[in-house]
C-alpha positions in Angstrom: 32.5 43.8 -6.2 33.9 43.3 -2.6 30.3 43.1 -1.3 29.6 40.3 -3.8 32.6 38.4 -2.9 31.8 38.7 0.7 28.3 37.3 0.0 29.7 34.3 -2.0 32.3 33.6 0.8 29.4 33.7 3.4 27.3 31.3 1.3 30.2 28.9 1.0 30.8 28.9 4.8 27.2 28.3 5.4 27.2 25.3 3.1 30.4 23.9 4.7 28.7 24.3 8.1 25.5 22.5 6.8 27.7 19.6 5.7 29.4 19.4 9.1 26.2 19.4 11.0 24.3 17.1 8.7 22.8 14.1 10.3 24.1 12.0 7.4 27.8 12.8 8.1 30.2 9.9 7.7 30.0 7.5 10.6 32.9 7.2 13.0 35.5 4.6 12.0 35.1 2.9 15.3 31.3 2.4 14.9 29.7 -0.4 13.1 26.5 0.5 11.3 23.7 -2.0 11.8 20.4 -2.7 10.1 17.3 -4.6 11.3 15.2 -5.8 8.4 11.6 -6.2 9.5 8.8 -8.2 7.8 10.7 -9.4 4.8 8.3 -12.2 4.1 9.7 -13.1 0.8 13.4 -13.0 1.8 14.4 -10.4 -0.8 16.1 -7.8 1.2 19.3 -9.2 2.7 21.1 -9.6 -0.6 20.9 -5.8 -1.2 22.1 -4.8 2.2 24.7 -7.5 2.4 26.6 -5.8 -0.5 27.3 -2.8 1.6 30.9 -3.1 3.2 31.0 -3.1 7.0 27.2 -3.2 7.5 25.9 -5.6 10.1 22.6 -7.1 8.7 19.9 -8.9 10.7 16.6 -10.0 9.4 13.3 -10.5 11.5 10.6 -11.9 9.2 8.1 -12.5 11.8 5.9 -9.5 12.7 5.5 -8.3 16.2 2.6 -6.0 17.0 3.4 -2.9 19.2 -0.3 -2.4 19.8 -0.2 -4.7 22.8 2.2 -4.0 25.7 3.9 -7.4 25.3 4.4 -6.9 21.6 5.7 -3.4 22.2 8.3 -4.4 24.7 9.4 -7.5 22.7 9.8 -5.3 19.5 11.7 -2.6 21.4 14.1 -5.1 22.9 14.6 -6.5 19.5 15.3 -3.2 17.8 17.1 -1.3 20.5 20.7 -2.0 19.2 20.1 -0.9 15.7 21.1 2.4 14.0 19.0 1.7 10.9 15.7 -0.1 10.5 14.1 -1.3 7.1 10.4 -1.6 7.3 7.7 -2.6 4.8 4.5 -0.5 4.5 1.4 -2.0 6.0 3.4 -4.3 8.3 5.1 -3.3 11.6 3.8 0.2 12.8 6.1 2.6 14.4 4.2 4.7 16.9 5.9 7.1 19.2 5.6 4.5 22.0 8.0 2.3 20.1 10.4 5.0 18.7 10.9 6.4 22.2 12.6 3.2 23.3 15.0 3.1 20.3 17.9 5.5 21.3 20.2 4.3 18.5 17.8 4.7 15.6 19.0 7.3 13.1 17.5 6.2 9.8 14.0 4.6 9.4 13.4 3.2 5.9 9.9 2.4 4.6 8.5 1.6 1.2 6.4 3.8 -1.0 5.9 7.5 -0.3 3.1 7.2 2.3 3.0 5.1 5.5 0.3 6.1 8.0 1.6 3.7 10.6 4.8 5.6 11.1 4.7 8.6 13.6 6.8 10.9 11.3 6.5 14.0 13.4 7.8 12.1 16.5 10.7 10.7 14.4 11.6 14.3 13.3 11.6 15.4 16.9 14.2 12.8 17.6 16.4 13.7 14.6 15.4 10.4 13.0 15.4 10.6 9.2 12.5 8.7 7.5 12.9 7.9 3.9 10.6 6.1 1.4 10.9 4.6 -2.0 9.4 5.5 -5.5 9.9 2.3 -7.4 12.5 3.8 -9.7 15.8 2.0 -10.2 18.5 4.1 -8.4 20.0 6.2 -11.2 17.2 5.2 -13.6 14.1 7.4 -13.0 12.3 5.7 -15.9 12.0 2.4 -13.9 14.3 0.8 -16.6 16.0 -2.6 -15.7 18.3 -4.8 -17.6 16.7 -7.7 -15.9 13.1 -7.6 -17.2 12.1 -10.8 -15.7 12.4 -9.3 -12.2 11.5 -5.7 -13.0 8.4 -4.0 -11.5 5.5 -3.0 -13.7 6.5 -0.1 -16.2 5.1 3.4 -15.7 1.3 3.5 -16.3 0.7 0.0 -14.9 0.5 -1.2 -11.4 0.1 -4.4 -9.4 -2.7 -3.0 -7.3 -4.9 -2.6 -10.4 -4.0 -6.1 -11.6 -5.0 -7.5 -8.1 -8.1 -5.5 -8.1 -9.3 -7.2 -11.3 -8.0 -10.5 -10.1 -10.5 -10.0 -7.2 -13.3 -8.9 -9.3 -13.0 -11.8 -11.8 -12.4 -14.4 -9.0 -15.6 -13.2 -7.3 -17.7 -12.9 -10.4 -16.7 -16.3 -11.7 -16.7 -18.0 -8.3 -13.1 -19.4 -8.9 -12.2 -19.8 -5.3 -15.5 -21.5 -4.5 -15.3 -23.9 -7.4 -11.6 -24.6 -6.9 -12.4 -25.6 -3.2 -15.4 -27.7 -4.3 -13.6 -29.7 -6.9 -10.8 -30.4 -4.4 -13.0 -31.5 -1.6 -16.0 -33.1 -3.2 -15.6 -35.9 -5.9 -19.1 -35.2 -7.1 -18.8 -31.4 -7.4 -19.6 -29.8 -10.8 -21.1 -26.6 -12.2 -22.9 -25.5 -9.0 -24.3 -22.0 -9.1 -23.8 -19.3 -11.7 -21.1 -16.8 -12.6 -21.8 -13.0 -13.1 -21.5 -11.6 -16.6 -19.8 -8.2 -16.4 -20.5 -7.0 -20.0 -22.7 -4.0 -20.1 -23.0 -3.9 -16.2 -22.1 -0.8 -14.1 -18.7 -0.4 -12.5 -18.8 1.9 -9.6 -15.5 3.5 -8.3 -15.4 5.1 -4.9 -12.5 7.3 -5.8 -11.2 8.2 -9.2 -7.5 8.9 -8.7 -4.8 7.1 -10.5 -5.8 3.6 -9.3 -9.5 4.2 -9.6 -9.0 5.4 -13.2 -6.9 2.4 -14.1 -9.5 0.1 -12.8 -12.2 2.1 -14.7 -10.3 1.9 -17.9 -10.1 -1.9 -17.8 -13.8 -2.3 -17.0 -14.8 0.1 -19.9 -12.4 -1.4 -22.4 -12.3 -5.0 -21.6 -15.9 -5.6 -20.6 -17.8 -2.6 -22.0 -18.9 -1.6 -18.5 -20.6 1.7 -17.7 -18.4 3.5 -15.3 -19.7 5.8 -12.6 -17.6 7.3 -9.9 -17.9 9.4 -6.7 -15.6 11.2 -4.3 -16.1 14.2 -2.1 -14.4 16.5 -4.6 -15.2 14.8 -7.9 -16.8 16.8 -10.7 -17.8 15.8 -14.2 -14.9 18.0 -15.4 -12.5 16.0 -13.3 -14.1 12.7 -14.4 -13.8 13.7 -18.1 -10.1 14.6 -17.5 -9.5 11.2 -15.9 -11.2 9.5 -18.9 -9.0 11.4 -21.4 -5.8 10.6 -19.5 -6.9 6.9 -19.7 -7.3 7.2 -23.4 -11.0 7.2 -23.4 -13.5 9.9 -24.6 -14.9 12.5 -22.4 -18.1 11.2 -20.8 -16.7 7.7 -20.4 -16.6 8.2 -16.7 -19.7 9.7 -15.1 -19.6 11.6 -11.9 -22.5 10.8 -9.7 -23.7 11.3 -6.1 -22.6 8.9 -3.3 -26.1 7.6 -3.0 -26.4 6.9 -6.8 -23.0 5.2 -6.8 -24.1 2.7 -4.2 -27.6 2.2 -5.7 -26.4 1.8 -9.3 -23.2 -0.3 -9.1 -23.2 -3.9 -10.1 -19.4 -3.9 -9.1 -18.3 -1.4 -6.5 -14.6 -1.0 -6.1 -12.9 1.2 -3.5 -9.9 3.4 -4.4 -9.9 6.0 -1.6 -7.2 7.4 0.6 -7.8 6.6 4.3 -8.0 9.6 6.5 -10.1 10.6 9.6 -12.8 12.0 7.2 -12.9 8.7 5.0 -12.7 6.1 7.8 -16.0 4.2 7.8 -17.1 5.9 4.5 -19.0 2.6 3.7 -21.2 1.7 6.6 -24.6 0.1 7.2 -26.5 2.8 5.3 -24.4 2.5 2.2 -24.4 -1.2 2.2 -28.2 -1.1 2.5 -28.3 1.0 -0.7 -26.5 -1.7 -2.8 -28.2 -4.1 -5.0 -28.8 -7.6 -3.7 -26.8 -8.8 -6.8 -23.9 -6.5 -6.4 -20.2 -7.2 -5.7 -18.1 -5.1 -3.3 -14.3 -5.0 -3.8 -11.7 -3.3 -1.4 -8.1 -3.2 -2.4 -7.6 0.2 -0.8 -7.7 0.2 2.9 -9.7 -1.9 5.4 -11.0 0.8 7.7 -12.8 2.6 4.8 -15.6 0.1 5.5 -17.3 -0.4 8.8 -16.1 -3.9 9.7 -19.1 -5.1 11.7 -21.6 -3.7 9.3 -19.9 -5.5 6.4 -19.6 -8.8 8.3 -23.3 -8.6 9.3 -24.4 -7.8 5.7 -22.5 -10.6 4.2 -23.6 -13.1 6.8 -27.2 -12.5 6.0 -26.5 -12.4 2.2 -27.5 -8.8 1.7 -25.3 -8.5 -1.4 -24.0 -11.2 -3.7 -20.4 -11.1 -2.4 -17.3 -9.2 -1.5 -13.7 -9.4 -2.2 -11.2 -8.1 0.3 -7.5 -7.6 0.0 -7.1 -5.2 3.0 -8.1 -5.5 6.6 -8.8 -3.6 9.7 -5.8 -5.1 11.4 -2.8 -6.6 9.6 -1.7 -9.3 9.7 -5.2 -10.7 10.0 -5.4 -12.1 13.6 -5.7 -15.8 14.1 -9.0 -15.3 15.9 -10.5 -13.0 13.3 -14.2 -13.8 12.5 -13.3 -13.4 8.8 -11.1 -16.6 9.0 -14.1 -18.5 10.1 -16.7 -16.8 7.8 -19.6 -19.0 6.8 -22.1 -16.5 5.8 -24.6 -16.5 2.8 -22.7 -14.0 0.6 -19.6 -15.1 -1.4 -16.4 -14.0 0.2 -12.9 -13.9 -1.6 -10.0 -13.0 0.8 -6.4 -12.3 0.1 -3.6 -11.1 2.5 -3.0 -7.6 1.2 -1.4 -8.8 -2.0 -2.2 -5.7 -4.1 1.4 -4.4 -3.9 3.3 -7.6 -3.3 4.9 -8.5 -6.6 8.5 -9.5 -6.6 9.8 -6.9 -9.0 8.3 -4.0 -7.1 9.5 -5.1 -3.7 12.9 -6.1 -4.9 13.2 -2.5 -6.4 12.1 -1.0 -3.1 14.9 -2.8 -1.2 17.4 -1.7 -3.9 16.3 1.8 -3.2 16.6 1.4 0.5 20.0 -0.1 0.2 21.1 2.9 -1.8 20.0 5.2 1.1 21.9 3.1 3.6 25.0 3.5 1.5 24.4 7.3 1.3 23.9 7.3 5.1 27.1 5.6 5.9 29.0 7.8 3.4 27.5 11.1 4.8 25.6 11.8 1.5 22.1 13.3 1.2 19.3 10.7 1.6 16.9 10.2 -1.3 13.1 10.4 -0.9 13.0 11.8 2.6 9.6 11.9 4.3 10.5 14.4 6.9 
């Protein structure tokens, strides 16, 4: 009995010690916590953070790129005073060269649960906590919200799939082309042809959650034949993905990479970017595609060899491409894509696949909850390190 009481006493002492040494302990009453909000293009963040008593809130909507020395130094000078920084995924990177110049940084907030542009191991080495978001309303893991008008998509639906199909349909029906023609040419009317998707083959490079969502819509809405490839995809896994999407086994067919590119009338990328997948679509793969095919990328720009794609589109090697993601974001002012005049159709959007008001507003709500917890010395949610 005495041994058990001693063990319990030791456990309690250890817990108290952990609390006392926690990096999230209550901040000194003489210190004023400060947060820098980066890249809040839509102006949604401040209202959440300004509700936190005593928090100094500054917003910097214009993005500075730390890839250049001038950008790095300007960004470091801007952020040096701040204890907390709120970032948005796919916007301002946080490499070690930037973090090393931010001595006051204790809490780095990002959105989502994966952000390859943050050097998280380096942040860990400096005792900087990195935290993400899940899209769930704090205290409501089912994503519920009393304000349905501003709520993000419910579980099972996502804005990336919606945008993927917006790109496919815009490209197939030539909507951007015709819209521009009608606005600029008084005589423009019914030039060219749209692409009928019914019965065609939809190819998915990657059949995870987003790939399967896109596949389900193609199969159910347009009666498309769905083929898919990834390095580890088997027919058994494809059947499981079909069943999870409410479709029968065999609705999604696992094929080789070569067959995917040769057979697809619409090829959509849904692959995680990694050193192995970088450039997974190059000149060789583009050469396999039908001359009438459409290529859509709402995943990550570097999955495709940029120069190979630009050259293929300029000479009209495929019918068209729709791109929501880029090799460098924001897309530089001098990017050749901004001045594109090639033979293939091209539809472009500025990485809008995740940019819906409800989702981003919810992300900032989650970030604000973590700031409140940080100031109060409570455990941070959704830690990434």
